[in-house]
N, C-alpha and C positions, 0 to 999 in steps of 0.2 A: 538578614541572613548574610553570613560571611562567605566569601567566594571560596571555591575549592582551589587547591594549587597542585599543578603537576610540574615536576622538574624534567625538562627535556633538553638533552645536549648542554646541560649547565645553565639553561634559561628558563626562568620561572614563567609559567602560563598560569594566569589567574582566570578562572572561569565560573560561570554560574547561570542560572535561569532568572529572567526577568518576567515577572507577571504583568508588568506594564505593557510590554509589546509582544509577550508570549514567544520569546526567542531566547536562546542561549547565547551568552556573550563571552568572549575571551580578550584578554589584554596580555601583551607581552612586550618586552623592550629588547630590541637587537642592539648589542653592544657595538661601540665604535672600534673596538680593537677585536678584529676577527681574523681567523687564519684561512684565507682562501687559497685554494689550489693555485700553483703558479700559472698553469695554462689558462686559468680564467682572468687572471690579472692583466696578461698581454693581449686578450682579445679586444678588438676595436668594436665589435658588434656582438651582442648577446641576446639570446630569446628569453631571457629572464625578465620578469617584470621589474621596472625600476624600483618599485616600492619594496619588493622582496629583497632587493640587492643593497639597500641602504640602511644604515643604523637608524634607530629611533623607536618611538613608541608606536604600537600597533594594536588595532581593535578590529575584531571581526565577529560577526553574528550570523546565526543560522538556526533553523528549527529542530535540528538533531545534535545532541551533545557529542556523540562519537564522531559525526562527520566534521563538526566545528573543531574538534581536537585534531583531526586528521589534517585538516586544512592548516591549522596552526603549525603542525609538526613539519608539513611540506614547506611552508614559508620559511621556517627556521632552517631546514635542510638546504634549500635553495640559497639562502643568505650565506650559510657556511660553505657553500660550494660542493655540496655532495650530490 
């Protein structure tokens, strides 16, 4: 079965259900060239999780498709400084 694809803030989220572990899985790549608000660039301490603020490949999983996509969108928003 091919994954479904959602484009959010120009970032492709690939997601689908896995019968092997009875969970939904989502994958997305956060680009190295992002546009972060200037106020976030000058902060020495941030409450954002480090994983959400760095570029790279991300994988998340959960039991509910809608909640999984919401988590992916939230990580993307955090990464983009929204």
